[in-house]
PAFIDREN-201255 format. One line per 10 residues: number of its first residue (from 1); their letters; for each residue x, y, z of N, C-alpha, C. Coordinates in steps of 0.02 Angstrom, whole numbers, m for minus. Example, Ala and Ser with C-alpha at 12.3 -4.5 7.8 and 13.67 -1.06 7.14 Angstrom:
residues 2
1 = AS = 660:m284:390:615:m225:390:660:m165:390 ~ 642:m112:354:684:m53:357:645:2:394
***
This chain:
residues 417
1 = MEIKRDIYLN = 42:m60:0:0:0:0:44:62:0 ~ 44:98:m55:84:160:m60:39:220:m50 ~ 56:261:m2:18:323:12:55:381:m21 ~ 22:413:m67:54:470:m101:58:529:m53 ~ 116:562:m52:125:622:m10:147:678:m56 ~ 103:696:m102:121:742:m156:140:812:m132 ~ 110:834:m76:126:900:m50:201:905:m36 ~ 228:855:m3:298:856:17:344:836:m40 ~ 322:789:m82:362:770:m140:371:830:m186 ~ 318:868:m197:324:927:m241:370:980:m211
11 = KLIHKRHNGL = 371:985:m145:417:1032:m113:489:1010:m124 ~ 503:945:m118:571:921:m131:590:933:m204 ~ 544:920:m249:557:931:m320:572:1005:m334 ~ 533:1048:m303:542:1120:m313:610:1144:m287 ~ 635:1111:m235:697:1134:m203:760:1099:m231 ~ 751:1057:m281:809:1023:m311:861:1074:m335 ~ 924:1056:m323:980:1094:m351:982:1166:m327 ~ 955:1179:m267:956:1249:m243:1019:1265:m201 ~ 1065:1217:m198:1128:1229:m163:1124:1224:m87 ~ 1066:1203:m62:1056:1197:11:1044:1125:31
21 = IKVVTGIRRC = 1053:1111:95:1038:1044:122:963:1041:136 ~ 929:997:102:857:989:113:847:946:176 ~ 818:976:227:810:943:293:736:928:303 ~ 718:864:302:648:843:312:637:833:387 ~ 593:873:416:578:868:488:506:846:499 ~ 491:828:561:424:806:578:427:755:634 ~ 369:742:665:369:695:721:384:624:695 ~ 405:582:741:420:513:723:360:479:689 ~ 375:436:643:327:394:609:278:432:565 ~ 296:493:545:250:530:500:266:516:427
31 = GKSYLLFNLF = 321:480:412:335:460:343:395:493:311 ~ 441:519:351:499:556:323:544:510:282 ~ 562:452:310:607:406:274:575:381:210 ~ 510:365:213:475:341:154:473:394:100 ~ 466:456:120:466:511:72:531:513:33 ~ 587:507:69:652:512:36:669:450:m4 ~ 666:392:28:693:330:m2:645:295:m49 ~ 583:314:m48:535:282:m94:506:333:m143 ~ 469:381:m118:434:426:m163:482:471:m203 ~ 530:502:m167:576:547:m202:624:508:m247
41 = KDYLIAEGVD = 648:453:m222:694:412:m263:659:387:m326 ~ 597:363:m319:559:340:m378:550:397:m428 ~ 538:457:m402:530:515:m447:595:528:m486 ~ 651:526:m451:715:539:m485:728:488:m540 ~ 715:425:m525:726:372:m575:679:382:m634 ~ 616:399:m620:568:412:m674:589:471:m717 ~ 626:517:m688:651:576:m725:715:561:m764 ~ 739:498:m760:797:478:m798:863:479:m760 ~ 861:491:m695:922:490:m656:946:418:m648 ~ 1009:406:m664:1038:340:m657:1041:321:m582
51 = SKHIIELSFD = 1019:261:m565:1019:240:m495:1088:243:m464 ~ 1141:240:m505:1209:245:m479:1224:315:m454 ~ 1184:363:m475:1194:432:m453:1149:450:m394 ~ 1116:400:m366:1076:410:m305:1109:371:m249 ~ 1138:407:m202:1175:375:m146:1131:379:m84 ~ 1110:322:m58:1065:322:m1:1095:281:56 ~ 1091:310:115:1118:277:175:1071:289:234 ~ 1057:235:270:1021:240:334:1070:223:389 ~ 1084:271:432:1137:261:481:1116:217:540 ~ 1052:197:543:1030:156:599:1035:81:584
61 = TFENKKFRDP = 1058:61:524:1064:m10:508:1135:m35:525 ~ 1139:m99:538:1203:m128:559:1255:m123:504 ~ 1233:m136:442:1282:m135:387:1311:m66:373 ~ 1276:m14:397:1301:54:386:1331:85:448 ~ 1339:45:500:1364:71:564:1432:104:556 ~ 1474:75:514:1542:102:505:1542:172:476 ~ 1488:188:439:1485:253:406:1466:310:454 ~ 1451:293:517:1438:345:566:1502:385:581 ~ 1558:355:565:1623:389:573:1635:432:511 ~ 1639:498:518:1648:541:459:1713:526:421
71 = EVLYPYLKEQ = 1763:499:456:1826:483:423:1817:423:376 ~ 1764:384:386:1747:329:341:1697:351:289 ~ 1647:388:310:1593:408:265:1616:454:210 ~ 1653:506:227:1669:557:178:1710:529:120 ~ 1762:489:133:1799:459:76:1754:413:35 ~ 1708:378:68:1662:334:31:1618:374:m16 ~ 1590:429:8:1547:470:m34:1586:501:m92 ~ 1646:523:m80:1687:553:m133:1704:500:m186 ~ 1711:438:m163:1725:383:m211:1664:369:m254 ~ 1604:376:m224:1542:363:m263:1528:419:m312
81 = INDDTMHYVL = 1550:479:m295:1539:537:m339:1597:540:m388 ~ 1594:498:m439:1652:485:m481:1647:515:m551 ~ 1597:558:m563:1595:594:m627:1561:662:m615 ~ 1554:701:m668:1528:770:m660:1452:774:m661 ~ 1418:717:m669:1345:717:m669:1319:730:m599 ~ 1259:760:m595:1229:774:m529:1217:710:m491 ~ 1239:709:m428:1228:653:m382:1181:675:m326 ~ 1137:630:m307:1088:643:m254:1106:601:m193 ~ 1120:634:m138:1139:600:m76:1079:603:m28 ~ 1052:544:m11:994:538:33:1016:504:97
91 = LDEVQLLQDF = 1012:539:153:1037:512:216:982:512:269 ~ 972:453:300:921:446:351:954:434:419 ~ 920:457:472:946:453:541:1015:484:544 ~ 1021:543:513:1086:574:505:1114:598:572 ~ 1072:603:624:1098:623:689:1148:573:717 ~ 1147:511:691:1194:460:714:1264:470:684 ~ 1269:512:633:1333:527:602:1370:579:645 ~ 1430:561:666:1470:608:706:1487:670:665 ~ 1480:727:697:1498:791:665:1462:798:598 ~ 1397:782:597:1361:780:533:1357:849:501
101 = ESVLNSLIRM = 1356:902:541:1351:969:511:1409:984:465 ~ 1470:967:487:1529:981:446:1530:938:383 ~ 1511:875:390:1510:830:332:1461:856:279 ~ 1401:875:301:1350:896:253:1369:963:222 ~ 1397:1008:262:1417:1073:234:1474:1065:183 ~ 1515:1014:193:1567:1000:143:1538:972:79 ~ 1488:929:86:1457:898:27:1426:950:m19 ~ 1390:999:10:1354:1046:m33:1400:1095:m67 ~ 1464:1094:m49:1512:1136:m84:1532:1105:m152 ~ 1514:1041:m160:1527:1008:m224:1472:1028:m273
111 = KNVDVYVTGS = 1490:1049:m332:1442:1076:m380:1394:1023:m407 ~ 1412:961:m404:1371:908:m432:1341:862:m378 ~ 1326:892:m319:1297:853:m264:1235:890:m237 ~ 1181:854:m230:1119:879:m202:1103:837:m141 ~ 1096:868:m82:1093:831:m19:1024:836:13 ~ 999:778:37:934:773:70:943:730:133 ~ 919:756:190:929:718:252:866:719:295 ~ 863:671:340:811:671:392:839:635:453 ~ 803:641:508:825:610:570:768:604:619 ~ 780:568:674:724:552:718:738:561:792
121 = NAKFLSKDII = 797:583:811:807:590:883:781:657:907 ~ 790:670:971:763:732:1000:789:794:964 ~ 851:792:943:880:850:910:846:864:843 ~ 833:810:805:803:819:739:728:828:743 ~ 699:816:801:628:830:809:617:902:832 ~ 670:939:838:665:1007:864:660:1057:807 ~ 623:1111:820:615:1163:770:681:1201:758 ~ 729:1195:803:791:1233:794:844:1195:756 ~ 827:1136:728:878:1096:693:907:1134:634 ~ 866:1174:601:888:1209:541:947:1255:556
131 = TEFRGRGDEI = 953:1279:618:1008:1323:635:1075:1287:636 ~ 1073:1220:642:1135:1182:643:1173:1187:577 ~ 1139:1206:524:1172:1207:459:1195:1277:439 ~ 1193:1323:486:1223:1389:477:1203:1423:412 ~ 1137:1426:401:1113:1460:342:1113:1419:279 ~ 1135:1356:283:1138:1315:223:1084:1260:222 ~ 1036:1265:269:983:1215:272:918:1243:245 ~ 878:1199:215:812:1217:188:762:1165:214 ~ 718:1186:259:675:1138:294:611:1122:255 ~ 595:1058:252:530:1035:227:496:1001:287
141 = HMYPLSFSEF = 446:1033:315:414:1005:374:357:960:354 ~ 356:900:382:308:849:363:260:836:420 ~ 196:828:403:144:813:452:121:740:444 ~ 85:714:492:50:650:481:2:657:422 ~ m30:603:403:m74:603:345:m131:653:353 ~ m143:692:301:m204:732:299:m263:685:288 ~ m324:711:296:m382:670:285:m386:647:212 ~ m366:690:167:m366:672:96:m316:616:82 ~ m256:620:111:m207:567:102:m232:502:134 ~ m263:508:192:m292:450:226:m345:416:182
151 = MSVYSGTKQD = m390:456:154:m444:428:114:m419:398:48 ~ m360:418:26:m333:390:m37:m318:316:m32 ~ m312:290:30:m299:218:39:m353:185:83 ~ m404:223:100:m458:195:141:m514:170:96 ~ m540:111:109:m587:80:63:m661:94:81 ~ m674:124:138:m743:135:159:m770:202:137 ~ m827:222:164:m859:286:148:m823:344:181 ~ m840:405:160:m810:464:191:m827:467:265 ~ m888:452:282:m908:455:352:m871:403:394 ~ m865:342:368:m828:291:405:m755:310:411
161 = GWDEYILYGG = m727:338:357:m658:361:360:m649:417:410 ~ m696:463:412:m694:517:460:m695:491:532 ~ m740:444:546:m745:415:613:m679:383:635 ~ m645:350:588:m582:318:605:m525:369:612 ~ m526:419:568:m473:469:567:m473:511:630 ~ m532:532:653:m534:574:713:m518:534:776 ~ m521:468:771:m507:426:829:m434:405:832 ~ m407:382:776:m339:353:776:m287:398:742 ~ m308:453:712:m260:500:683:m233:477:616 ~ m176:507:596:m150:496:529:m78:473:525
171 = LPPVIKISDP = m51:442:578:17:415:571:15:354:525 ~ 56:352:472:52:297:423:55:227:453 ~ 97:212:503:97:144:530:30:124:562 ~ m6:173:589:m71:158:619:m121:138:566 ~ m117:169:508:m164:153:453:m157:81:432 ~ m97:54:437:m84:m14:413:m105:m68:464 ~ m123:m46:524:m145:m94:575:m221:m100:571 ~ m247:m160:565:m319:m170:556:m356:m177:622 ~ m325:m205:672:m359:m218:735:m361:m154:778 ~ m420:m131:800:m425:m70:839:m384:m72:904
181 = NEKIAFLKQL = m384:m129:938:m346:m134:1000:m271:m127:988 ~ m248:m153:931:m177:m146:915:m160:m74:897 ~ m206:m39:865:m196:32:850:m186:71:915 ~ m231:59:963:m229:94:1026:m163:79:1063 ~ m145:15:1065:m83:m4:1100:m22:27:1067 ~ m21:29:1001:35:59:965:42:133:981 ~ m14:170:979:m13:241:992:9:257:1063 ~ m16:219:1112:4:231:1181:78:217:1192 ~ 101:162:1163:172:145:1171:217:196:1137 ~ 196:218:1078:236:267:1041:241:332:1080
191 = FDETYISDIV = 186:354:1109:186:416:1147:230:410:1209 ~ 221:356:1247:256:349:1311:330:336:1302 ~ 347:292:1256:416:268:1251:458:306:1201 ~ 426:346:1159:464:381:1108:459:456:1115 ~ 399:484:1107:392:557:1105:411:589:1172 ~ 383:563:1226:399:594:1291:472:582:1308 ~ 497:523:1294:568:509:1309:614:555:1271 ~ 597:571:1209:637:618:1169:640:687:1203 ~ 583:711:1225:580:777:1257:618:777:1322 ~ 607:726:1363:641:721:1427:717:718:1417
201 = GRHNVRNREE = 739:678:1368:810:671:1356:842:734:1328 ~ 808:767:1282:837:827:1251:844:884:1300 ~ 793:893:1343:791:951:1387:808:935:1459 ~ 828:873:1472:846:853:1540:791:870:1591 ~ 730:851:1572:672:864:1615:678:820:1678 ~ 677:852:1736:686:815:1798:623:782:1823 ~ 566:814:1810:503:788:1834:459:768:1775 ~ 469:707:1752:431:682:1694:356:680:1709 ~ 338:666:1771:268:662:1790:232:728:1779 ~ 265:783:1795:235:849:1784:221:860:1710
211 = LEELLNILSS = 270:843:1668:264:852:1596:205:811:1570 ~ 198:750:1593:144:707:1570:77:732:1594 ~ 73:758:1654:10:786:1678:m10:848:1639 ~ 39:888:1620:25:946:1578:m4:923:1511 ~ 25:871:1483:0:844:1420:m72:820:1427 ~ m87:790:1483:m156:767:1495:m205:825:1498 ~ m184:879:1530:m227:938:1535:m238:968:1466 ~ m185:975:1427:m191:1002:1359:m234:957:1315 ~ m227:892:1323:m265:845:1283:m339:851:1297 ~ m356:870:1357:m427:876:1376:m456:943:1355
221 = AIGSLTNPAK = m415:988:1330:m440:1056:1315:m412:1082:1250 ~ m411:1041:1197:m385:1064:1133:m429:1121:1106 ~ m396:1171:1080:m431:1228:1051:m458:1277:1102 ~ m440:1269:1166:m463:1315:1217:m409:1367:1231 ~ m430:1428:1244:m382:1481:1260:m352:1468:1329 ~ m287:1471:1332:m254:1459:1396:m187:1496:1398 ~ m156:1497:1457:m90:1526:1466:m57:1493:1526 ~ 7:1505:1538:41:1472:1594:8:1484:1661 ~ m18:1545:1673:m49:1559:1737:m112:1516:1747 ~ m151:1511:1694:m212:1470:1698:m196:1397:1708
231 = LSATFQTVKQ = m146:1372:1673:m125:1303:1679:m97:1289:1749 ~ m59:1336:1775:m32:1329:1843:m89:1324:1894 ~ m141:1365:1884:m199:1363:1929:m235:1296:1923 ~ m238:1269:1863:m270:1203:1853:m232:1149:1890 ~ m166:1151:1887:m125:1103:1924:m141:1106:1999 ~ m146:1167:2025:m158:1175:2096:m228:1152:2116 ~ m277:1165:2072:m347:1148:2088:m360:1073:2077 ~ m339:1047:2020:m357:979:2001:m306:928:2026 ~ m241:946:2020:m189:898:2038:m161:909:2108 ~ m183:964:2141:m157:982:2207:m80:987:2206
241 = KRISNATIKK = m55:1019:2153:17:1028:2147:31:1101:2128 ~ 86:1126:2154:108:1194:2138:164:1191:2086 ~ 151:1219:2028:201:1223:1976:203:1295:1952 ~ 261:1324:1949:267:1395:1933:248:1408:1860 ~ 228:1471:1847:213:1491:1779:273:1481:1733 ~ 332:1495:1759:394:1489:1719:405:1417:1698 ~ 392:1370:1743:402:1299:1727:350:1277:1675 ~ 288:1298:1684:236:1282:1635:255:1309:1567 ~ 277:1371:1565:296:1402:1501:352:1363:1468 ~ 400:1341:1508:456:1303:1482:433:1236:1452
251 = YMEYLCDSFL = 389:1202:1488:362:1139:1463:324:1149:1398 ~ 285:1202:1395:246:1216:1334:292:1227:1274 ~ 347:1261:1286:396:1273:1233:426:1207:1210 ~ 439:1161:1257:466:1096:1238:418:1058:1194 ~ 354:1059:1211:303:1021:1174:293:1050:1104 ~ 294:1116:1098:289:1147:1032:352:1134:992 ~ 409:1139:1025:474:1130:992:480:1060:963 ~ 447:1011:994:451:941:972:400:924:919 ~ 359:973:899:307:965:849:246:925:873 ~ 244:906:936:186:869:961:123:913:961
261 = IDSAYRYDVK = 131:975:981:75:1022:980:96:1085:943 ~ 46:1123:923:58:1186:887:14:1239:918 ~ 32:1302:908:m4:1356:941:m34:1405:890 ~ m87:1438:911:m118:1491:871:m127:1552:916 ~ m94:1607:899:m97:1667:939:m157:1709:919 ~ m180:1751:964:m237:1795:952:m213:1857:913 ~ m253:1876:864:m237:1933:821:m296:1981:819 ~ m283:2042:838:m334:2095:837:m343:2117:764 ~ m398:2096:733:m408:2107:662:m412:2181:645 ~ m449:2220:684:m456:2291:670:m394:2331:692
271 = GKKYINTPVK = m366:2312:748:m307:2347:773:m243:2326:739 ~ m247:2270:702:m189:2244:665:m129:2234:710 ~ m140:2197:765:m85:2182:811:m100:2116:847 ~ m46:2086:871:m53:2022:906:m66:2034:981 ~ m105:1989:1009:m118:1989:1081:m81:1928:1109 ~ m32:1938:1150:14:1884:1170:m19:1827:1207 ~ m68:1841:1247:m98:1788:1288:m172:1803:1298 ~ m214:1752:1305:m200:1680:1303:m191:1654:1232 ~ m173:1589:1227:m156:1557:1163:m197:1493:1157 ~ m211:1473:1095:m243:1409:1082:m190:1357:1062
281 = YYFTDLGLRN = m200:1295:1085:m153:1242:1067:m191:1184:1034 ~ m159:1155:983:m188:1099:946:m136:1043:941 ~ m160:982:936:m115:924:929:m101:910:855 ~ m38:895:840:m18:879:772:m52:816:747 ~ m64:768:791:m98:706:773:m150:690:825 ~ m212:679:803:m266:667:850:m263:598:881 ~ m234:551:847:m225:484:876:m181:487:938 ~ m127:526:934:m83:535:991:m119:572:1047 ~ m157:622:1029:m196:659:1080:m244:612:1116 ~ m280:572:1078:m328:526:1108:m295:473:1151
291 = ARINFRQLEE = m235:453:1131:m197:404:1171:m181:432:1240 ~ m168:498:1244:m152:529:1308:m210:527:1356 ~ m271:528:1331:m330:529:1375:m368:463:1372 ~ m332:409:1351:m362:343:1349:m426:340:1308 ~ m427:381:1254:m482:381:1206:m548:399:1239 ~ m545:445:1287:m605:475:1316:m610:547:1289 ~ m664:582:1306:m675:651:1286:m665:662:1211 ~ m701:624:1172:m694:627:1100:m747:673:1069 ~ m750:735:1095:m799:783:1069:m783:801:997 ~ m830:789:953:m817:799:882:m810:873:864
301 = THTMENIIFN = m841:917:903:m835:989:889:m763:1012:894 ~ m730:996:949:m660:1017:959:m613:979:911 ~ m630:916:900:m589:876:855:m589:904:784 ~ m648:925:761:m653:953:694:m613:1017:689 ~ m616:1058:740:m577:1121:741:m502:1106:736 ~ m480:1055:772:m409:1036:771:m389:1013:701 ~ m432:974:669:m417:949:601:m413:1006:551 ~ m459:1054:557:m457:1113:512:m392:1151:521 ~ m372:1161:584:m309:1197:597:m250:1160:565 ~ m246:1094:574:m190:1056:546:m191:1059:470
311 = ELKMRGFSVD = m249:1055:439:m254:1058:366:m230:1125:340 ~ m248:1179:373:m226:1245:352:m150:1251:357 ~ m121:1224:410:m48:1225:418:m14:1183:363 ~ m43:1125:348:m15:1082:295:m15:1118:228 ~ m66:1159:217:m70:1196:154:m26:1257:151 ~ 10:1270:206:59:1323:205:36:1390:232 ~ m23:1393:264:m48:1455:292:m18:1468:361 ~ m8:1532:376:1:1551:446:m68:1560:474 ~ m79:1535:535:m147:1531:563:m149:1564:631 ~ m193:1612:639:m204:1647:703:m277:1642:723
321 = VGVIVLNTAN = m290:1659:786:m358:1666:811:m378:1739:804 ~ m432:1752:768:m453:1821:757:m492:1849:815 ~ m477:1911:833:m514:1947:885:m541:2011:856 ~ m606:2022:864:m637:2084:843:m654:2124:906 ~ m624:2182:915:m636:2224:973:m680:2282:953 ~ m737:2288:985:m784:2342:969:m794:2387:1030 ~ m791:2452:1019:m806:2500:1071:m879:2522:1064 ~ m919:2505:1114:m991:2522:1112:m1011:2558:1176 ~ m1073:2580:1178:m1100:2614:1237:m1156:2572:1266 ~ m1158:2568:1333:m1213:2532:1365:m1274:2577:1372
331 = EKGNGTRRQS = m1325:2553:1409:m1387:2590:1415:m1378:2657:1449 ~ m1328:2662:1492:m1315:2725:1527:m1269:2772:1488 ~ m1248:2749:1429:m1205:2791:1388:m1131:2783:1404 ~ m1114:2736:1449:m1044:2725:1465:m1012:2680:1412 ~ m950:2697:1396:m914:2658:1346:m895:2589:1371 ~ m902:2539:1329:m883:2471:1345:m845:2441:1286 ~ m805:2391:1301:m768:2355:1249:m794:2284:1246 ~ m810:2262:1186:m836:2194:1177:m793:2157:1125 ~ m779:2094:1140:m737:2054:1096:m777:1997:1065 ~ m766:1986:1001:m793:1928:966:m733:1890:936
341 = EIDFVCNMGS = m742:1825:927:m686:1784:904:m701:1751:838 ~ m650:1750:796:m651:1711:734:m602:1654:744 ~ m624:1593:731:m581:1535:746:m513:1540:713 ~ m512:1556:648:m448:1557:613:m443:1616:565 ~ m388:1652:570:m369:1702:520:m309:1673:484 ~ m317:1658:420:m266:1622:382:m235:1668:330 ~ m169:1670:330:m133:1714:284:m80:1675:245 ~ m75:1691:181:m21:1665:139:m9:1717:85 ~ 48:1753:90:61:1806:44:7:1860:50 ~ m24:1877:m6:m76:1929:m6:m146:1900:7
351 = RRYYIQSAYA = m150:1834:14:m215:1802:25:m232:1798:99 ~ m295:1809:114:m319:1801:183:m389:1771:182 ~ m402:1726:228:m468:1697:237:m486:1699:311 ~ m549:1714:324:m576:1709:392:m620:1646:394 ~ m606:1603:443:m640:1538:445:m669:1525:514 ~ m732:1504:516:m764:1480:576:m774:1405:570 ~ m762:1369:624:m776:1297:627:m840:1289:667 ~ m893:1262:634:m957:1252:667:m981:1181:651 ~ m979:1138:700:m996:1068:688:m1066:1061:657 ~ m1114:1099:682:m1182:1097:656:m1213:1166:657
361 = IPNQGKMQQE = m1255:1180:608:m1293:1243:605:m1366:1224:598 ~ m1399:1209:654:m1467:1183:650:m1521:1235:635 ~ m1505:1299:645:m1557:1350:635:m1525:1417:617 ~ m1567:1466:602:m1543:1531:581:m1508:1567:638 ~ m1529:1555:699:m1497:1586:756:m1424:1566:762 ~ m1410:1501:752:m1341:1477:753:m1301:1506:695 ~ m1333:1512:637:m1299:1541:580:m1278:1613:595 ~ m1323:1652:624:m1308:1721:640:m1252:1725:692 ~ m1252:1680:740:m1200:1679:791:m1132:1667:761 ~ m1128:1620:714:m1064:1603:684:m1039:1656:635
371 = QRPLLMTGDF = m1084:1688:598:m1061:1735:547:m1053:1806:573 ~ m1080:1821:632:m1077:1890:658:m1005:1915:662 ~ m958:1878:692:m888:1904:694:m858:1912:624 ~ m877:1868:578:m850:1873:510:m870:1938:476 ~ m932:1959:489:m958:2019:456:m934:2083:490 ~ m899:2077:546:m875:2135:583:m803:2153:568 ~ m770:2117:521:m699:2129:508:m686:2196:474 ~ m735:2220:436:m726:2284:402:m684:2280:339 ~ m673:2220:313:m635:2213:250:m672:2165:204 ~ m641:2152:147:m674:2113:95:m641:2045:83
381 = FKKIIITKNA = m600:2021:130:m572:1955:123:m627:1902:131 ~ m616:1843:101:m668:1792:101:m683:1766:171 ~ m748:1759:185:m771:1733:249:m802:1664:238 ~ m782:1616:279:m802:1546:269:m824:1515:335 ~ m879:1478:333:m899:1437:390:m896:1364:367 ~ m855:1324:401:m848:1253:385:m890:1214:435 ~ m934:1172:410:m980:1135:453:m983:1062:432 ~ m1004:1020:477:m1008:949:462:m1071:932:421 ~ m1125:969:431:m1189:947:403:m1211:985:341 ~ m1167:1023:309:m1186:1057:247:m1188:1006:189
391 = PTSYYNEEGV = m1244:1000:153:m1247:950:99:m1202:968:41 ~ m1193:1033:29:m1148:1056:m24:m1127:1127:m7 ~ m1074:1151:m39:m1050:1218:m24:m1093:1270:m60 ~ m1107:1326:m25:m1147:1379:m54:m1134:1445:m18 ~ m1149:1501:m52:m1144:1567:m21:m1213:1587:5 ~ m1215:1612:67:m1279:1635:93:m1291:1709:73 ~ m1345:1738:96:m1363:1806:76:m1313:1858:100 ~ m1274:1842:151:m1225:1889:176:m1157:1883:141 ~ m1154:1838:92:m1091:1828:56:m1042:1784:91 ~ m1064:1747:142:m1021:1701:178:m1025:1632:145
401 = LIMSIFDFLL = m967:1601:133:m965:1535:102:m976:1482:156 ~ m1029:1442:149:m1043:1387:194:m1016:1324:160 ~ m971:1289:194:m936:1234:162:m937:1171:205 ~ m948:1115:174:m945:1051:209:m873:1035:227 ~ m863:1004:285:m796:984:306:m764:937:255 ~ m804:895:223:m777:849:173:m755:886:110 ~ m794:936:89:m773:977:31:m708:1013:47 ~ m702:1039:107:m642:1075:126:m581:1029:126 ~ m587:971:156:m529:927:165:m510:888:103 ~ m559:871:61:m546:827:5:m534:864:m61
411 = TANSLEL = m541:930:m62:m529:970:m122:m470:1016:m109 ~ m417:1007:m147:m354:1043:m134:m363:1119:m135 ~ m403:1145:m181:m412:1218:m187:m480:1239:m160 ~ m504:1205:m108:m571:1217:m82:m583:1289:m60 ~ m533:1323:m37:m542:1392:m14:m552:1440:m71 ~ m539:1417:m132:m547:1461:m190:m616:1455:m222 ~ m660:1413:m194:m726:1404:m223:m765:1469:m223
***
């Protein structure tokens, strides 16, 4: 079963021969190695590249253990690069290579070498890995499967696929497991023994239990506005533990840095400025999120919002939470400030979309509630409400696009409708 990952393959193709080290990042098991050694390699061969000009090494295998020594690897690579034709060097688990930064920076100085790497330890799961290459790295960030990628290999209906996707997420190894109990066991083990261990090891976290409890709290409140002070208060109230705001903030940075969760900051649409706190947090993979809470609290409203956020990020948008601040007068004539929220303000270049996530719109009152903040922006950017129960996409009388979640997720240019 081959799952096409065209978003990332096209990015690699676009970045060919740009003189930089292409660094594929992303959480474990999201498909980084498969992208390089299968999809990208097959593309190169289909384009006429001789397989002898594709040098691939996985440093975690026994037969390649000797190549972890740069004094062995570098002469070997120079021996393989034996003519002036372009050579493609694909390296997996490159963090196991000693002094890998120097080796890779030396390789890209060769005019006929194009370098692609990925890795899986705590260092390579970090957002700051690109700095290791001193301006010579070009990051391609990879996510778990989108719903569209998931459905490309799923044999059931859209609704059945949706039910499975929101429960078990989009990590490719999970898709290949047929038994639900085995899926659950795999996700729990992966979270406990891999993701958390990476964070603890990288940052020398002394109290792993605190970090795990914070994850549990975040898992129970995806898409909710929060900040370190609020989370610290929750620890004291629910867990009867005192944890400082500074420690909470540090833990949150670790979780974002590891790509397990992502954040959306509040943006004052009319004032054109960011509001630093509170912030919304979403999980990169819902299967991992559900594993943290033992597959309880599976509210589809919050889950759908999380999926929309991830899809927008996969498509390359910067995503914020929109805030509309209005100055009004009360009955006594006193000035008051009122805030309304737009779930997502999405920007890419000159394009902007305002998006509300509404699981259901059963009546006109709910429609007015959802579209009111959209109509208060004072500009002409497209306004969209994504809902689960829309039979088809349509514009209402206010010019707001009402779109089915399936139309949004399964159509690549859905926002252009």
